[in-house]
N, C-alpha and C positions, 0 to 999 in steps of 0.2 A: 250602659244598661244591657246592650246586646251580649257582651262578654259575660256579664253576671248571669243572665238567663241561661247561657250555654253551660256555665259551670254548675248552675243549679241542676241542669239536666244530667250532667255527668255524675254528680253526687247521688241524685235520686235514682237514675237509671230506670224509672218506671213508666215514663211516657215521653213522647217526642216533643211535647211542649211547643214553644214558639219557634224552635229550630227544626223546621220540617225535614231537614236532611239528617238529623241525628248525628251520630259520630262517624258516619260512613266516609271512607276515603279510599278510592276515588268516589266522588258523588255519583249516585245512580241517575239513570236517564229519567225515571219517573218514580215517585214515592208518595204514598198516601198513608197518613197516620191512622191507626185504629184505636180501640179502647181496651184497656187492660194489659196484662202481661202473660207470657208463657213461662212457667217455672220449669227449668231444666232439671229432670231427675238425674241422680247419680248414674243410673243405668238406663240409657236412652234407647227405647225401642225404635228400630229403623226398618221401614218397609221400602223395598226398591225393586225395580225391574232390570237393574244393571246386572251384568254377569261377569264372571272371570276377573281379570286384572282390574278392569274399571271399577267393579264393585269393591274389590279390596282397597284400591286407592281412595275411593270416596268415603268408605267407612273410616279409614285412617284419618282422612282429612276432617271428618266430623269430630273424631276424638281429639285431634290436635287443636281444632278451633274452639271447642267448647270445654275441653278438659274433663271429659267424661268417658265412660265405657259404653259401647254400643251393644245392643242385644236384640232379641226378637220383640216385635210389637209394631205399632204404627203411630207413635207420637210424632215421629219425623218421617215424612215420605219424600223419597228422592225418585222422581219420575223422569226417565229419559223419554222425551217427546220430540221425535224427529220432524213432526209437522211444525214445531215452533221454529220460526225463521227459515222455513223451507224455501230454497231458491236464493238465499242470501249468504250462502257460504262464500268465503273469499278464495279465489283461485289464481293461479299463475304467478303472482308477485311474491315478494319476500314476506308479505303479511298473509300468506295463504293459510288455509285451515278450515275446520268446521265452524259452524255458527256457534258463537261463544255467549249468546244471550241466555237469560234465565228469568223466571218469574218466581218470586218469593212471597208466600202468604203466611203470616204469623197471626194466630188467634190464641186466646187463653187456653184452648183445648189441644191444639196441634200446630205443627209446622209442615208446610208443603213447599217443596222446591221442584220446579219443572225446568228442564234444560234441553236445549236443542242438540246437545252433545254432552259427553262426559265432562268436557272442559267447562261448558256452561253451568252444569251442576256444581262443579268444583268452585266456580266463582260465586255462585249463590251461597255455598257453604262459607266462603271467606266473608261475605257480607254478614251472614248470620253470626259468625264469630266476633265481628266488630261490634255488632249490636248487643251482644250478651254482656251483661254486667252483674257480677255477684249472683250468678245463677238465674238471672231473669232476662227475658227478651221482650221488648215492647211490641205490642200488636202493630203490624204494619203490612202494607201491600206494596211490593216493588216490582216493576218491570224494567229490565235493564239489559243493555248490550254495549259493547265497546265501540268507540268511534273509529279506531284503527286496529288492524289485525296484528301489526308489528309494534310491540311496546318493549323497548329494549334498553339494556345497560351494557356498556363496553368496559371491561376491566383489562388494563395493560399489565400483564404478568411478566413482561420482559425487563423493563427498566428496573423495577424492583419485583422480586418474585413473591407471589401469593399462592399458597399451596391448597391442597385438597380440602382440609378442614375449614379454612377460611371461606373458600368458594361455596361449599355446601351450606355454611351458615348464612351467607347472603341469599342463596337460592330460596331457602325456607321463608325468609321475610319478604323477598320480592313477590312471592306467590300471594302473600296477604294483601298486597296492593295491586294484584291482577297484572303484574308485569309478566311477560311470557317469552322474552328472548334474553339470553345471556351470551354476549359476544366476547370471546376470550382472545386477546391479542397475544399470541403464543410465541412469536418469533420477532426479533429485531436485533439491532446491533448490540444491545446490552446483554443479550443471552438467548439461546435457543431453549425453549421450555417444554418440549414434547419428546418423549422417548420414541425412537423409531428403530425397528429391527434392522432395516436395510442400511441405516447410517448411524450406528451407535456412537461414532466419534463426535457427532453434533452435540450430544449431551455430555460426553466424557471430556471434550476439549473446549466447548463453547457455551456451557451453562454456568460456568463459575468464573469469577474475576477477582482482581487484586484489591478491590475497594468496595465497601458496602454502599457508600454514598455515590449515587450515579453522577451527581454534578461534579464531584471531585475526580471520579474516574474518567468522565467524558471530556470535561472542559480543561482540567488541569493535569490529569494523570497520563499514564502511558497507554491507556485503552487496551491493556493486555488481558488475555484470558489465561486461566490456569487449569490444569487437569483436575478432574473430580478427585476428591480426597486430599488435595493440597491443604496443608495446615493453614488455618486462618482465612481460607477462601470464602467468598460470599456467592450465593446463588442457589440453584436448585432446578428441578424440573418435575413435570407430572409424568409418572409412569403410566403405562397402559392400564394397570390395575386401578390407579388413582382416577383416571379418566372414566373408566367403567363405573366406578362408585359414584362419581359426580353425575354421570348421565342417568344412573338409576334414580338418584334423588331428584334430579331435574324432571324426569319423566313422571314421578309420583306427584310432582307439583305443576305439571302441565307447562313446563318451561323447555324450550328448545335451546340447546347450546350450540352456538355458531362458532366454529374454529376459524381463526385467521392465520394464514401462513403468508408472511409479507414477501412481495416480489414486485417488480424487478429490483427496487431499491431497498434501503434499510436492511441490507443483507451482509454487513461486514462480518457478522459472526460466521456465516456460511463460507465467505471468502477466506477467512482465517484458517478454516479447516480444509477447504478445497479451493486453493488459489487458482487451479486450472479452470474454474468456472467464471473468473473475472477477465477483464480485458487485458490484464498484464499477468500472464501465468508464471512469470519469473519471480513474483513476490514470494517470500519464504512462508511456508505453512506455520501456523501457530503464532504469528506475529500480527501486530495491528495492521490493518489493511486500509490503504487510502481509498480503495474502491468500495462503493456500497451497492453497485448494480451488477446484476448478472450480465454476462456477455451475450448479446442477442445473436451475434453472428456465429456462436459456438453451439453446435447441435447437442453437445454434452449438457448444456444448461437445461434444455427441454427434457432430456432423458432423466436428469436429476429431479426436476420438478414433477414429472409424471410419476416417478417412483415414490416421491414423498407424498403426493396427493393420493396415490393408491392406498397407502397406509392410513392416511387421514380419513379417507372415505370408508375404509373398513372399520374404523374405530368410531367415527361420529355418524349418527343417522340423519343429521340435518339435511334437508333438501338443498340448502344453499351452502356453498363453501366460499369463504371470504379470502380473496387473494391480495388484499392490500392495494397496491398500485399507486400509492401516493409518494410525492416528493422524490421521485427518481432523479438523481443528479444529471444523468445523461452525458456529462462532459467527456467521460472516457470513450463513449461511442463515437465522438467526433473524430478521434485520431486512431481508433482501433481498426486495423486493416480488415479484420473479419467482419465487423459491423458495417464498415463502409462498402465492402464488397457485397454484402447482403443488400444494402440500400441500392446499389447499382443494379444488382440482379433483379430487384423488385421494381426498378424504374422510379424510385422515389426522388422527388425534387421539392425544394422548399416552396411554399405558397405564402400568400399574405397572412394566413391564419396559423399555419403549422410549419415548423421546421422539419428537416429530414429526420432529426432525432425524435420529434413528436410522433412522426409517422412510424418510426421504428418501434416506439412504445406501443402504438396501436396494433402493429403487426404482432408484437409479443403478446398483448392482451388477447387478441383474437385466437392465437394459437393455444394459449392457456385455456381459454373458454372451450375450445374443441376437446382438450384433454379432460376438462371437468365434465363436459357433456358425455364424452365417451365412457366416463366412470359412472354415468347415470345421475349426475347432480347438476345444479345450476350455479352460476357464478355471480358473486356480488363483490363490489370493490369501491374504494374511495373515488371522489369525483374526478381525479386526474385520469381515470381510465377513459374519460371523454376525449382526451387530447389526441388529435390525429384521427378521430373517428371512433365511435362506440361499437364494441362487439355486438353481434346480432341480438343475442338474448340476455345480455348483461343487465343487472340491476345496479343502480348507483346509490351510494351513500353520500349525500351532499354535505360536506363539512366546511368548505370555504365560503360560508354564507349560503344563500338559497339559490344562487344563480345556476349551479350545477344541477340541482333538482328540477328547476324550471326548464332548463334546456333538455334534460332527460325526458320528462313527461311530454313535452311538446314534440319530441321525436318518437313518441309512442312507447317508450320504455318505462319500467317501474323505478320508483325512487323511495328511499328512506331519508327523511330530513333529520340532520344532526348538525346544524350550523354552530360553529364555534362561538358566535356572538350570543347564543342563548343556552347551548347544551354542552359546553365544555366545562365539566365540573372539577377540573384541575385548577381552575381560577379561584381567587379569593372570594369567599362568600360574605365577608364583612370587612370592617376597617382593618387593613393589612397589619397595622402595628399590634393588633390583638390576636392575630391568626398565626398558625404555623406557616412556615415558608411555603410558597406556591410559585408556579411558573409565572404568574402575573395575572393581569386582567381583574375583573370584578364581576362576579356572577351571583348576585344575591337571590334569595328564594323568590322574591316577588318578580324578578326579571325572568327567571325560568318559567314561572307560572303564567306570565303574560304572553308566552309564545303561542302563536296560531300557525300550525304547520301547513295550512293551505294558503299560499300566496293569492292575493286578490286578483291578479291578472290571469289566473287559470280558469279555463272553462270547466263545466261540470264533468265532462269526459276526461279532461286532463287531470283534474283533481282526484278522480277515482284511481289514478295510477300512483298517487302518494300512498304507499303501503303503511306508513307509520313514522315513528320517531324513535330516537335513541340518544341517551346521554352518554358521553365519553369521559372516562377517568383515566387520563394518561398519568403515569406514575414517576416521571423524572424526579419530582420533589416529594413523592409520597413513599416513605421508607418503611412504614410499619403498618400492621393490620389496624391498629387504633386510628392512625392518621387516615388510612383509607376509608374507614367508616365515617370519620369526621367529615371528609370531603363529600362522601356519597349521600349521607342522610342529614337533613331532610330533603335535599334537592331531588332525590329520587321520588319523593312523595309528590312534588310538583309535577315531575315528569309523568307519574302515574295518572294524575287527574287530567293533564293535558291530553294524554294518549287515549283515555277511556271516556271521559265525560263529554257530552255535546257542547260545542263551543258556546252556545247561547246560555248555558247554565253556569259559566265560569266567570261571571262578571264581578263577583264580590270576593276580592282577595282577603278581606278581613275574616270572612266566614271560613275560607280555606285555612287561614293562619290559625284560627281557633282549633280546627280539627288537626292540623299538622302539629301544633303544640302538644296536644294530647298524645299524638302518635310518637312524638319524640320522647315523652315520658314513658310510654309503653316500651319503646326500643331500649331505653336505658335500663328498664327493668328486666329486659331479656339479655342483658350483658353486652349491648352495643355501645358505641362511643359517638353518638351523633353530635353535631353542633346544636347547642341548646338555643333555639331561636328566641327564647324569652329574653336573652341578654344581647340581642342584636343592637349594634351601634348605628348602623346605617351608612349612607353615602357621605362622602367628604362634605364638610360644612360649606365650603366655597361653591359647591355644585348647586346648593339649594335655592339660592337667590341671585339674581343678576347683580353685577357690580357696576356702580356708577363712577365714571372718571372722565377726564377731559378729552380723551381720544375716542370716546364711545361713538360708534357709527361713522368715524372718520375714514377716509380713503387710505388703503394700504397698497403700496406697490411692491411686488415681489421681485427681487433680483436673483433669487435662486428658487427652484421649484420645490413645492411640497410633494409628498408621496401621493400617487394616484390611489393608493389603498387607504390612506388616512387623510381624506380631504377635509373632514369636519364641515364647516360652513364656507368652505372655499376661501375666496379673497376677503370675505367679511369676518372670518374666524377670529382674527387677533384683536378686533375692536367691536365685537358684537355684544360684549357684556356677559357672555356665558362662560363660566368657569368649568373646568373638567372635574370628573369624579375620581374614583380610585382606579378606573380602568382607562387604558389608552385607546380602547375601541368603543368608547361611548358616544362617538360622533361630536365630541367637543374638543378633544385633544387633536391637534394637527401634527402629523408626522413628517419628518424630513429625512431624505434618503440616506442610505449608507455612506458614511464619510462625507456627508453633505453639510449644509449650514443653514441657519436661519439668517436671512439677509433681506430686510424690508425697510421701506421708508414710509412713515406716517405723516400725512398732511393734516395739520390741525385746522386748516382753513384760513387762519389769521394769526398774527403774532399773539402769543399767549404766555403768561407767566407760569412756569412749571417749577416744581420742587422735588419731583420724584418720577423716575421711569424704571419699571422693572417687569420681568416676566418670570413665571414659575415654570421650572423644568422638572420632569419626572426621571427618577433613577429606578430601573426595574431590570436587574441583571438577567433574569430568566429569559425574556424575549430580546435581550441585548439592546436595552434602552438605557442610555447613559447621559449624565450631565455634560454640558459643554465644557471644552477645555479653555476657551477664551471668550470674553465678552467685550464688545466695543460699542460705545454709544457716542454718536456725533449729532450736532444740531446745526441748523442753517436757517437763514432768513429767506434765501432765494433758491434753495435746492441745487446750488452750484458750489458755493463756498462754505466749507464745513469746519467746525471747531470741535475738537475732541472734548467730550464731557466725562467720559469714564472708560477705563480699561481694567480688565481683570484677567489674570492667568490662574486657572483653576486646575488642581491636580486630579483630573478625571481618571477614574479607575474602575475596573470591573469588580473590584472587591467591596466597593461601597454598597451597603445594603439598600433595599427598597426605601425610597424617601422622596420628598418634594422640597425643592429649594428655590428661593427667589434670587434672581440674578439681575442686578441693576444699580442705579445711581440714586442717591438721596442727598439733597443739598444740606450742608451743615448749618447754613444760615442764609436767609434771603431766598432769592429765586433766580431763575434764568428765563429770559424772554426769547421765544423762538416760534417758528411756524412748522419747520420740518424736523423730524427726529429719525435718524438712521440707526437701526438696532441690528447688530450682528452677533451671532452665537456660533462659534466654530467647533466642529467635532474634532476630537483628538485622534491619534493614530490607532486607537483601539477600535475605531469604526462604530458600527451599530447605528441605531436610530436616535434622533432627538425628538422629543415631544413637548410642545408648549400649547397653552390654551388662550392666553390673552396678554397683550402688552398694555400694562396699566400706567396711565399718565395722570399725575395729580399736581 
């Protein structure tokens, strides 16, 4: 009945009816329905106290939102009211900026929007545009402001290149949903994507490669780069003119573009052009480089980084510059004479919590922060910049769960929450067999929407240091603009509401789903390629109900450890009756370490007749999760003398696609009586993880 009422509202477009929040997404902080409608004239008179560029931007925003021309008159008033939200401006952190709240009043005679800043007025106009249907706007009174100042989307332009036109297209629709940060991952091993005057060779020699498909190039190919202009080469980069055009459109839509220049790791493309910056300068230029990290003991590394950042700062006006900082290998530093000499000079020694190499990374990050601050900007990086000690004024993006963000704010620093378990939108968003290839995981719309960025253990003061949230779209498996939009939308709609709407107003997912479904149709009409949520299959069938079997709740003894990162329900996991879903990180799948094994004994408690023993294993090549190579099942009455029940040699391979397989024994006839069951699944030489969720005994 609820959905029917909502659809009736959409069709009529004349009153807010029983859905008090109308079509608005994100949902506003406060809304009161009025009576009647405002009919939008083809030439809409606008009265405003805005001046200069802000006036121009807002008038254009009105025309874009309502599809009309603006002129003289007072049918719509745009009032900049700096008293609105006075003293509530966000300062210091990455979510800095003016007060973005607004008040919107619609009556049959006129529309008035008051904003504490030009940005607040702009967001009021976006709400007005969403309310307008067929030239009519329902009478309504809205008082609204964002929950967080940082509401972001990260696009990886390195693994697969996405150019100016595509980026501008996304910016214009991000603004409709009040998102205000676009983070561009511009450099990585797969390609350098930003033109620089000081180092033109970075784009000439490291922006193009031999293979379009990153997975083939990285996992199976030569990892070679080719010069710009090479026939059949794949790649590209943003020229400075491209960037200026992107920034102009972003400014018109009150979006800050945050550039990321990756360091000290993920820098093979730099080392291929300038091998003297890595720990082994004898490596030939232009060839695949086994080193991914800058040599910290080499002063030339810091000279290069400062020169690069000077040009980045000259080009991008953002207060924050992202320096990456994640997944540095550090292994070359252990044997590099220059790095070890630096460690000795600094008096670095290993501690319980940090290795010498962790402390070298901290030294690197602190030096880079000084460079960034000397250039008049602030530094932000992934949560690995915490390792060895956080730089004095750094802001952290917490991606490996929430722990980095919690640690950051408890130390008095600012953080942006972007945990991979909720906000990595390179994961599958529905049943994988119906989706284009992804890196793995399962991140459905309702899971993104369920995220609360403020951990419960934070005090009010600590929570105030959470600047906002960001969804990340890494593009190892995302090859085309259409695929990119498919992965981003509608999950960015969920992000938008989590970032903007008060937590207490987000309890009804079905209400959000109604509004998101309508926005998907809107986006399709605008030439986007979103995932059509109307046809969602949902989680794996086995996930939905507990399974009953003879080993349920029985004691399991582990003879080999499970991964500390994927503990699931710990020792109870394999007999708790809970099956896993499409994702290995849903806290039901238990992971077993690289080249390790599943090796457990189940005690049924008493001799029991059994006819079947099996476990399901996941194959997901993206995160290197593979089926086992051998399976062995033995049974015993006394836990000392064992009889082989089953053996299987399986041709485990990295080429097998994403799937789930049952591995185990089934009696051809009759049954076997036993108390103890020993189940072993051994990893093959290809390494990787094994993941299983339950050992089922019947």
